[in-house]
Structure formats: C-alpha cells, structure tokens
N, C-alpha and C positions, 0 to 999 in steps of 0.2 A: 503493499500499499504505500502511495506517496505521500509524504509529510510536509506540511507548509510551516514555516517557522515567522513569528514576528514577534514585536512586544508592544505593550502599551505603558505610557508614563502615567501613572496615577498621581494626581495631588495629595500630599499628605502633610499632617503636622505631628512631630515628633519632638519631644523633649521640650516643647515649646517654639520650635522652628518650623517655619513652612519649607516643604521641599516637594520632592518626587520620589516615587518608588517604581522603578522598572520592573515589569512582570512580563517575563518571557513567555509566549503562548506557543504551544506545537498542537497541531490538528491534522486529523486526516484531510486529504485533497479528494472531495466527496462532492458531487452535482448538488447544488441547492445551498452550498455554506455560503454565507453565514446564517442564511434563514432556517438551515436544517438544524435538528437538535440533537446534540450527544451528550452522553454523561461526561462528567468533567472530574479532574483529579487536581488537587492543589499538592504541588512536590516542594517540599522544603529541603533545602540542601544542607550540606555539612558547613563547617566555619569558612569556607572558602567561596561561599555564593554560588552561581551557576557556572560551573566549571564545564569543561569538555565532556568529562564522565557523566556529570548530572544531565546535560543537554542530551547525550546518547541514550540514557535511561528514559528521559522524557520523550524522546522520539519512538523508543520501544513501546511505551505505554500508549501513545498516539496512534502507534500501528495497529493497535488492537481495537481502535474505534473510539477512543477517548479525546477529549480536549484536555490539554495538560497546561496549567499555569504555575510558572515557577518563579516566585518573586525574589527580588534582591535583597535578601533579609536584613542587610546591613545598611540601607539607603539613608539612615540618619548619620552615618558615620563616614561614609566613602561613596564613591560611584558606582554604577552597576557592574563595572567590571569585576572578573574574577580575581579573588587573591591567589598569590603564587603558592606553589607547594614547596615552599622553603621555609626555613626558621623564623626569619622577620615576619613574613605574612602568617604564619602559623601563630606566632606570638600575637599579632594584630587581631587575627580572628577569635582568639581565645578572649583578649582584652574586650573586643566588641561584644561577645557572647556573655561576658558577666555584666558589662555596663549596659546592655540593651534593656530598656524599659518593656515590660509586656503589659498589656491590657486584658482584663478579664472579660470585657464586653465584646461581643461580635462587631465586627466592622464588615459593612455591605460594600462591595465593589460592582459599579455598574459600568458597562460598555465593554465587558471581557466576553 
C-alpha cells in the first residue's frame, strides 16, 4: 500500500509561551482521502522525537489502513527536528523529559 506523509503545525501554549507543535501525519493513499474515514493511531516517540525509525514504524502502521499522527513531543523546548542518537542529545532529551509539563485534561486537535 502506498503511504503519504505530511505534517500539520498546530498552535499551542506551553509553559505560558505560545508556539507550534508539528504533528507528522502518515496515511494510506486511497481514493476518497481526505473525505474517506480511517481509524487513527497517536504514536508517541522516544526522547529523540520523530526519528527515522519512528517514521518507519508509523509507515508500517499506516500500511495496515490507519492514519498515524506522530507529534513532536518537545515542541516547547526545541524545533520539530529529531534529536541525534548521541550523548549530548540523549542528555537533552532526558532533560526535556523531566522538565516537560504534562496536562491531565484532554486536548482536542482539529484539522488532522
């Protein structure tokens, strides 16, 4: 099955600052999209954000007929680019993980 990839930049407020969160979207290429409906999966990545292996996994899920949304979890600290698999970025990712404010209330995302 052919997979299409895109992204949506969603306005956010995190830690009192306005910004955007990039959500990477992977979906099957099927006639009728985007008006067709598919089940969806939210895919949260490890501390390195949406890396090559995470995107590959998202493509595999999309290949089974799902729309996959993979957010840039650390949008309030850095851009949407993945962190490197090295000591410096591993330390950064672990720091972000500890400092990230988590909300207990659900947030609705429109336009995905």
